[in-house]
C-alpha positions in Angstrom: -12.3 -16.8 -21.4 -13.5 -16.7 -17.8 -14.6 -13.2 -16.9 -14.7 -13.5 -13.1 -16.6 -15.6 -10.7 -18.9 -18.6 -11.2 -22.6 -18.9 -10.8 -22.8 -18.2 -7.0 -20.4 -15.3 -7.3 -22.6 -13.8 -10.1 -25.7 -14.2 -7.9 -24.0 -12.5 -4.9 -22.7 -9.7 -7.1 -26.2 -9.0 -8.5 -27.6 -8.9 -5.0 -24.7 -6.8 -3.8 -25.4 -4.2 -6.5 -28.9 -3.8 -5.1 -27.7 -2.9 -1.6 -24.2 -1.4 -2.2 -22.9 1.2 -4.7 -21.3 -0.8 -7.5 -21.7 -4.0 -5.5 -18.4 -3.5 -3.7 -17.0 -1.7 -0.6 -13.8 -0.5 -2.3 -13.8 0.5 -6.0 -11.0 -1.7 -7.4 -12.8 -4.8 -6.2 -15.5 -4.3 -8.9 -13.1 -5.4 -11.7 -13.9 -2.2 -13.7 -10.3 -1.8 -14.8 -10.1 -5.3 -16.2 -13.7 -6.1 -17.2 -15.9 -8.9 -16.1 -17.3 -9.4 -12.6 -15.5 -10.2 -9.3 -15.4 -13.6 -7.6 -16.6 -13.7 -4.0 -14.3 -15.3 -1.5 -15.5 -18.0 0.8 -12.2 -18.5 2.7 -8.5 -17.9 2.6 -5.6 -20.1 3.9 -1.9 -19.7 3.5 -1.2 -18.5 -0.1 -4.6 -19.4 -1.5 -8.1 -18.0 -1.8 -11.2 -20.2 -2.3 -14.3 -18.6 -3.8 -18.0 -19.4 -3.2 -18.1 -21.6 -6.3 -15.3 -23.8 -5.0 -12.5 -22.5 -7.2 -9.1 -22.0 -5.6 -6.6 -19.3 -6.5 -2.9 -18.7 -5.8 -3.2 -15.2 -4.3 -0.8 -12.4 -5.2 -2.9 -9.7 -3.7 -2.8 -10.8 -0.1 -5.4 -8.3 1.1 -3.2 -5.6 -0.5 -0.3 -6.4 1.7 -1.0 -7.5 5.3 -1.0 -11.2 4.6 2.8 -11.3 4.7 2.8 -14.7 6.5 -0.1 -16.0 4.4 -3.8 -16.0 5.3 -5.2 -17.3 8.6 -1.8 -18.0 10.1 -2.6 -20.3 13.1 -0.7 -18.2 15.7 -2.4 -15.0 14.6 -5.8 -16.7 14.5 -5.3 -18.0 18.0 -4.1 -14.6 19.3 -7.3 -12.9 17.9 -9.5 -15.7 19.3 -8.0 -15.2 22.8 -8.3 -11.4 22.5 -11.9 -11.7 21.4 -12.7 -13.8 24.5 -11.5 -10.9 26.7 -13.8 -8.4 24.9 -14.3 -7.1 21.4 -13.6 -3.4 22.1 -12.8 -1.4 25.2 -12.6 2.3 24.2 -10.1 2.7 27.1 -6.3 2.1 27.3 -5.1 -1.5 27.5 -1.7 -3.3 27.6 -1.7 -4.4 24.0 -1.4 -0.8 22.8 1.7 -0.3 24.9 3.3 -3.6 23.7 2.7 -2.9 20.0 3.6 0.8 20.2 6.9 -0.1 22.0 7.7 -2.7 19.3 7.2 -0.2 16.5 9.3 2.5 18.3 12.1 -0.1 18.9 12.1 -1.4 15.3 11.7 1.9 13.4 14.6 4.3 14.4 12.8 7.4 13.1 9.7 6.7 15.4 10.1 7.9 19.0 6.3 8.0 19.7 3.4 6.4 17.8 -0.4 6.7 17.9 -2.8 4.1 16.6 -5.8 4.7 14.4 -8.0 2.4 12.3 -6.9 2.8 8.7 -4.1 4.0 6.5 -6.3 6.9 5.4 -6.6 8.1 9.0 -2.9 7.7 9.5 -1.9 9.9 6.5 -4.6 12.4 7.2 -3.4 12.8 10.7 0.2 13.1 9.6 -0.7 16.1 7.4 -2.8 17.8 10.1 0.0 17.3 12.7 2.6 18.6 10.2 0.6 21.7 9.7 0.0 22.2 13.4 3.7 21.7 14.2 5.1 24.0 11.5 2.3 26.5 11.6 2.3 26.3 7.8 -0.5 25.3 5.4 0.9 23.9 2.1 2.0 20.4 1.4 3.6 18.6 -1.5 2.5 15.2 -2.7 3.5 13.4 -5.8 1.3 12.3 -8.8 0.7 8.6 -8.5 1.3 8.3 -4.8 -2.0 7.4 -3.1 -2.5 8.3 0.5 -6.1 7.4 1.2 -9.3 9.2 0.5 -9.2 12.2 2.9 -10.2 15.4 1.1 -6.8 17.2 1.1 -5.1 14.2 -0.5 -7.7 13.3 -3.2 -6.2 15.8 -5.5 -5.1 15.9 -9.1 -2.3 17.9 -10.6 -3.0 21.5 -11.7 -2.1 22.9 -15.1 1.6 23.2 -14.3 4.0 22.0 -11.6 3.7 25.3 -9.6 -0.1 25.5 -9.7 -2.2 24.3 -6.8 -4.0 21.0 -7.1 -7.6 20.5 -8.1 -10.1 18.1 -6.7 -9.8 14.5 -8.0 -13.2 13.4 -6.7 -16.7 14.8 -6.8 -17.6 16.1 -3.3 -14.1 17.4 -2.7 -14.2 21.2 -2.7 -11.5 23.4 -4.2 -10.9 24.9 -0.8 -10.0 21.4 0.6 -7.1 21.0 -1.9 -6.1 24.7 -2.3 -2.9 24.1 -0.2 -1.9 20.8 -1.8 0.8 20.9 -4.6 1.2 18.0 -6.9 4.6 17.3 -8.5 5.9 14.6 -10.8 7.8 11.8 -9.0 11.6 11.9 -9.7 11.4 15.5 -11.0 14.1 17.3 -8.9 13.7 20.6 -10.8 10.0 20.8 -10.0 10.7 20.2 -6.3 13.4 22.9 -6.3 11.2 25.4 -8.1 8.3 24.6 -5.7 10.5 25.3 -2.7 11.9 28.4 -4.3 8.3 29.8 -4.6 6.6 28.3 -1.5 9.4 27.2 0.8 8.4 29.3 3.9 4.8 28.0 3.4 5.4 24.3 3.1 4.5 22.2 6.1 5.4 18.8 4.6 6.4 16.7 1.7 4.4 13.5 1.7 5.2 10.5 -0.4 5.4 6.7 -0.6 9.2 6.1 -0.4 8.6 3.3 -2.9 5.4 4.2 -4.7 3.2 1.1 -4.9 -0.2 2.5 -5.9 0.9 3.1 -9.5 2.2 -0.3 -10.1 5.6 -0.3 -8.4 8.2 2.5 -8.9 11.7 2.1 -7.5 13.2 5.4 -6.4 16.4 6.3 -8.3 19.6 6.6 -6.4 19.9 9.8 -4.3 16.3 11.0 -4.9 15.0 10.4 -1.4 18.2 11.8 0.1 17.6 14.9 -2.0 14.1 15.2 -0.6 15.4 14.8 2.9 18.1 17.5 2.4 15.8 20.1 0.8 13.1 19.6 3.5 15.6 20.0 6.3 17.0 23.1 4.6 13.5 24.7 4.6 12.2 23.5 7.9 9.6 21.3 6.2 8.7 17.9 7.5 9.3 14.8 5.4 6.5 12.2 5.8 6.8 8.7 4.5 3.6 6.8 3.8 4.7 3.2 4.6 1.2 1.8 4.8 2.2 -0.8 2.3 5.9 -1.1 2.8 6.2 -0.8 6.5 7.4 -4.1 8.0 6.8 -5.8 4.6 10.2 -4.9 3.2 12.0 -5.5 6.5 11.7 -4.8 10.2 12.9 -1.2 9.5 10.5 -0.6 6.6 11.4 1.0 3.3 13.2 3.8 5.2 15.8 1.4 6.4 16.2 -0.1 3.0 16.7 3.3 1.3 18.7 4.7 4.2 16.6 7.9 4.7 15.0 8.9 8.0 11.7 10.8 7.7 10.2 13.1 10.4 6.9 11.1 10.4 5.7 7.8 9.1 2.3 6.4 8.4 1.7 2.7 8.9 -1.0 0.1 8.3 -1.6 -3.3 6.8 1.2 -5.5 8.2 1.1 -4.1 11.8 -2.5 -5.4 12.1 -1.9 -8.9 10.9 -5.0 -8.6 8.7 -7.1 -6.7 11.1 -8.2 -3.1 10.4 -5.5 -0.8 11.7 -3.4 2.2 11.1 -0.7 4.1 12.9 1.5 7.2 12.6 4.6 8.1 14.5 7.8 10.1 14.4 10.0 12.5 16.3 9.1 13.1 19.9 8.9 16.9 19.5 6.5 16.5 16.6 4.3 13.8 18.1 3.9 15.8 21.4 1.9 18.4 19.5 -1.0 15.8 19.5 -3.9 16.2 21.9 -4.0 15.7 24.9 -0.5 17.1 25.2 -0.7 19.5 22.3 -3.1 21.6 20.2 -3.6 19.1 17.3 -6.7 17.1 17.7 -7.0 13.4 16.6 -9.2 10.7 18.1 -11.0 7.4 17.5 -13.1 5.1 19.6 -11.6 2.0 17.9 -8.0 3.2 17.9 -5.8 0.6 19.5 -8.5 -2.0 19.0 -7.6 -5.0 21.1 -8.0 -7.6 18.4 -5.9 -5.6 16.0 -3.2 -5.1 18.6 -3.1 -8.8 19.4 -2.8 -9.7 15.7 -0.1 -7.1 15.2 2.0 -8.1 18.2 1.9 -11.8 17.1 2.7 -11.0 13.5 5.7 -8.8 14.4 6.8 -11.4 16.9 7.0 -14.0 14.1 8.8 -11.6 11.8 11.4 -10.9 14.5 12.2 -14.6 14.9 14.0 -14.4 11.6 13.9 -16.3 8.3 10.7 -14.7 6.9 12.3 -11.9 4.9 14.9 -14.3 3.5 12.1 -16.7 2.4 10.2 -13.8 0.8 13.4 -12.6 -1.1 14.0 -16.1 -2.3 10.5 -16.6 -3.5 10.5 -13.1 -5.0 13.6 -14.0 -7.1 11.9 -17.2 -8.3 8.8 -15.3 -9.4 11.0 -12.8 -11.2 12.9 -15.6 -12.9 9.7 -17.2 -14.1 8.2 -14.0 -15.4 11.3 -12.8 -17.2 11.8 -16.2 -18.7 8.3 -16.3 -20.1 8.6 -12.8 -21.4 11.7 -13.8 -23.4 10.0 -16.9 -24.8 7.0 -14.8 -25.8 9.2 -12.1 -27.3 7.8 -9.4 -25.0 9.9 -6.5 -23.6 7.7 -5.4 -20.8 9.5 -3.7 -17.8 9.5 -5.4 -14.5 9.9 -4.0 -11.0 10.5 -5.9 -7.8 11.6 -5.0 -4.3 11.5 -7.9 -1.8 8.0 -9.4 -1.8 6.4 -6.7 -3.9 6.5 -6.7 -7.7 4.8 -5.4 -10.8 4.8 -6.3 -14.5 4.1 -3.2 -16.6 2.5 -3.8 -20.0 4.6 -1.0 -21.6 5.7 -2.1 -25.1 8.6 0.3 -25.2 10.3 -1.7 -22.5 11.4 1.5 -20.8 11.5 1.6 -17.0 8.5 3.2 -15.4 9.6 6.3 -13.4 6.4 8.2 -12.7 2.6 8.3 -13.2 2.9 9.5 -16.8 5.0 6.5 -17.7 2.6 4.1 -16.0 -0.3 5.6 -17.8 1.3 4.7 -21.1 0.8 1.0 -20.3 -1.5 -1.1 -22.4 -4.4 -1.6 -20.1 -6.4 -3.8 -22.4 -3.4 -6.1 -22.7 -3.1 -6.2 -18.9 -6.8 -7.0 -18.6 -6.4 -10.0 -21.0 -3.4 -11.2 -19.0 -5.3 -10.8 -15.7 -8.2 -13.0 -16.9 -5.9 -15.5 -18.5 -4.2 -15.9 -15.2 -7.5 -16.1 -13.3 -8.7 -18.8 -15.6 -5.7 -20.9 -14.6 -6.2 -20.2 -10.9 -3.8 -17.3 -10.3 -5.1 -14.0 -8.9 -3.1 -10.9 -9.7 -4.5 -7.4 -8.9 -7.5 -6.4 -11.0 -5.7 -3.2 -12.2 -2.4 -2.5 -14.0 -1.8 0.2 -11.4 -1.4 -2.0 -8.3 1.5 -4.0 -6.9 1.5 -7.8 -6.3 2.4 -9.2 -2.9 4.0 -12.4 -2.0 3.6 -14.2 1.3 6.0 -16.5 3.2 3.4 -19.3 2.6 4.0 -19.3 -1.2 5.9 -22.5 -2.0 7.0 -24.8 -4.8 3.4 -25.9 -5.7 2.3 -22.2 -6.0 5.3 -21.6 -8.3 4.3 -24.5 -10.5 0.8 -23.2 -10.8 2.1 -19.7 -11.5 4.4 -20.9 -14.2 1.7 -22.8 -16.0 -0.6 -19.7 -15.8 2.2 -17.4 -17.1 2.8 -19.6 -20.1 -0.8 -19.5 -21.0 -1.3 -15.8 -20.4 1.9 -14.5 -22.0 1.9 -16.8 -25.0 -1.7 -16.0 -25.6 -0.7 -12.3 -25.6 2.1 -13.1 -28.0 
């Protein structure tokens, strides 16, 4: 079985390890969760990746979400090329910021003002700081399994019980940095109610992915997000949606439009940059006006509103607004779902499956029970997923190198990609069986 890249990839990985920790610039890329070594990409076009050894893969990672139209979409490439010709970075206001910000405010009803930054981590970190500054409270609730970037206050593991404060989940994060972060199980209403009963007047915000997509893919149960909206409003606590993955991927209104719940603030990233490094956060006018220079909450960044990212984002959202893309994604998503479930039946496997629009996950959980939270996800057979991953890779299909990540479709995936995927699924799942 192939264990990653070919000869040139192995050479590059060996060299990378000499000059970079682990040989990668983000940990999941190292393939530690599935074994073997990563392949190195030479180029990406449409729904495919090509590695430095000349192998081509049908890509279901899509740079972890932003490649909703496929890689190197010609209109986006041209927009970035034109923007680069006008200057790589300004560090001063420019029209592109106004155009993209106006688009986001128009498309997302909960967002009255928005500010750009350079990553999803910056966006969620800024939301938390702003929530604390606005409410004049310190504590926040986050949910186990929801990932919000690597800022200190959010790199936190659950304490010994649902009402204990969190503990650092990374070396280098001090206990003081997470002392005001409470971790609760997703979908546990009683834990939320108990937490508000004890800390209600101290809670600045509840932060979550409305559709958790960093623990596989967890679909919220009916009424759960409405429950969170109601209890936060009752206690004067802000509700923050992390839509770094779902914003504009699940529709022009994001996940919040799909679930029908309006948060106080939203963090964005990925799709709004068309593949360029970007983040943003926005929300109610009265909250956002607490940001400097108008208010006392400081947030800044030289590369915020980067002209190339703004150009790519404007063009990508323009294309999405023309119509037809989300319908195509839903149609392709249904086809992938049909292929996977058909092959599971043939192989006699009862693994649970989750999909919303162009995002999906196959959980290697032999009980067949739906995954509702982090604890359920952790019961999956990671070795079985690793074998599945490499069997797919051997047949030219690239799924995430971790059981705890979502797959992403693009509008560029077509019939030929479905044929390749079906052949790969037959090999991988029948081998497992």
